[in-house]
Residue, then its C-alpha position, 0 to 999 in steps of 0.5 A: x308102219x307108215x300112214x300110207x301103209x295104214x291108209x292102204x291096209x284100211x282102205x278096203x274096210x271103209x264102206x264104199x258107196x256105188x253112187x256119190x254126190x257133190x257137196x261144196x263145204x264151207x272151205x269152198x271145196x267140192x267133196x264127193x260123199x256117198x249118197x247113203x252115209x252110214x258112218x260119220x266122225x265129228x272133229x268137234x264134240x260140240x257139233x252134236x248140237x248141229x246133228x241133233x237139229x237134223x237127226x233127232x232121236x237118231x243122233x248117235x245112229x251114224x256116229x262112230x267117233x268124235x273129238x273129246x272137247x265137249x265133255x271137257x269144256x262144257x261138262x254139263x251140256x255134254x252130260x245132258x246129251x249123255x243122259x238122253x243118249x247113252x251110247x255117247x258114253x262108249x263112243x270112241x274118241x279121235x282126240x281131245x282138244x286140239x288138232x294136234x290131238x287128232x288121231x288119224x289112225x283111230x279115225x281111220x280105224x273107225x271106218x267112217x265114210x265122212x269126217x266132219x270138221x270145223x273151218x277152225x276150232x278144237x279139231x282139224x281145220x283146213x290148215x291141216x292138209x296132212x290129216x285131210x290127205x290121209x283121210x282122203x286116201x283112206x276113201x274117207x270124205x272130209x267136209x267142213x262146216x262153221x258156227x265159229x270163225x263167221x257164225x251168222x254168215x255161215x250157220x245156214x249154209x253149214x246146216x244146208x251142207x250137213x243136210x246134204x251129207x246126211x240126206x236130211x234136206x228137209x230137216x235142214x230147210x226147216x231149221x234154216x227157215x226158222x233161223x233166218x226168220x228169228x235173225x231177221x227179227x234183229x236185223x229188220x229191227x235195227x234199221x234206221x238205228x244210228x246210235x249205237x251203245x259202246x259195249x265191252x264184251x269180257x270172254x271167258x270170265x274167271x278162266x285167268x286172273x288177269x282181265x280182260x280177254x274179248x272177242x271182235x272179228x269173229x265168234x261172239x264179236x259177230x253177235x254184238x255187231x249184228x244186235x246194234x252194238x258198238x264193240x269198244x274194243x275193235x280199235x285195239x283187237x285186229x283179229x278174232x280174240x285179244x286182251x284189253x288193258x283194264x286201265x283203257x276200260x276204266x278210262x274209256x267207260x262202256x255203256x254196257x258190259x257183257x261177260x261170258x260165262x264158262x262155269x258149270x256145276x263141277x266148277x268147284x268151290x271158290x271158282x271165279x267163273x260165272x255159272x251158266x248152261x245146262x243144269x244151272x238154276x237162275x238164282x246160282x247164275x245170278x249169284x255168280x254174276x254178282x260175285x264176278x262184278x265185284x272184281x278190282x276195276x270191274x266194280x269201278x264200271x259206270x255200266x256195273x254201277x248203273x245195272x247195265x251189266x250182263x252175263x251169257x253162256x259162252x258156248x253160244x259162240x260155237x252153236x247153230x243156236x247162236x240166234x238166241x244170243x243175238x236176240x238177247x244182245x239185241x234186247x240189252x243194247x236196244x230194250x225199247x226197240x226190242x221190248x216185244x222180242x222174246x229170246x226165251x220163246x225162241x230158244x224154247x221153240x228150238x229145243x221143242x221143234x228141233x232138238x232131241x233133249x229137253x231145254x234146261x238150265x240158264x243161259x243168260x242173266x242180268x245184274x240186279 
């Protein structure tokens, strides 16, 4: 059966709202969404974090399907949500870890009113025009948000768009007010700064044997810029992600070394990943960082020898909680200027005020 016939057959099953409202999403598309949205599909599983900021204890009430990358890429983080919301265990998956795995037929069969996708990432993006057109033909509104491509520029707007879609404008405003205030603590504190430390950001340490993957024009590279660091990979990496030669790193010598951690409690014995995230205690995180800093070449960096080496939870790069990472970076890059800044307090407040589950785990550490 063709996609067109499937869409036609299922169109009558998709809930229809008598009234709708216009929403301008992060792809600059004007989308008509029902006034009362009761069924949604997530085009990226980690959007659960953003959804939780607005839905609170009703996180899973309107959720009928999601991509499956959350449990695969951050199993401890997903387990934390699953513990608080057991309904996630039986939530249908519409794909795994790539846009190619997204099933249009499955998504339509779940009868959502709205599909929430990212500008880029592990699910369908605006480039997937065929997917978008088939969902729209089935009466499903497609809305794009972004915490990854240009996170600091798009987080507030993405949360406001989600608030409009879900009828949670008040909750979205409360979050964005807090977010703006906390981000300003860094941007305002950097006024007048002319000297910036040269920083090397090594991404996903331990995922591969070779060194050294990094982020520049997007994702966590934006955090580095906002926190007053000079990304030493900028001249070599024109895009978001690239690989810097270890010899270049040794010859240029960063002032500060930062690693992103993708390890977790199920990484297994002998894993070279840095442990971080939900359920990880500080001692384990510290030990795994110390072990990673002993790698050939990395151990020879002056930043490592002098104690200017750190690690941070990788998944901040695609999360509305990214302001915490910006504050952490600011303290590492300009410790005297930001001596009074307390990222741990910011993170604790975010969870207490806005997240529907308790804060647990370790999300950044520094070398002894």
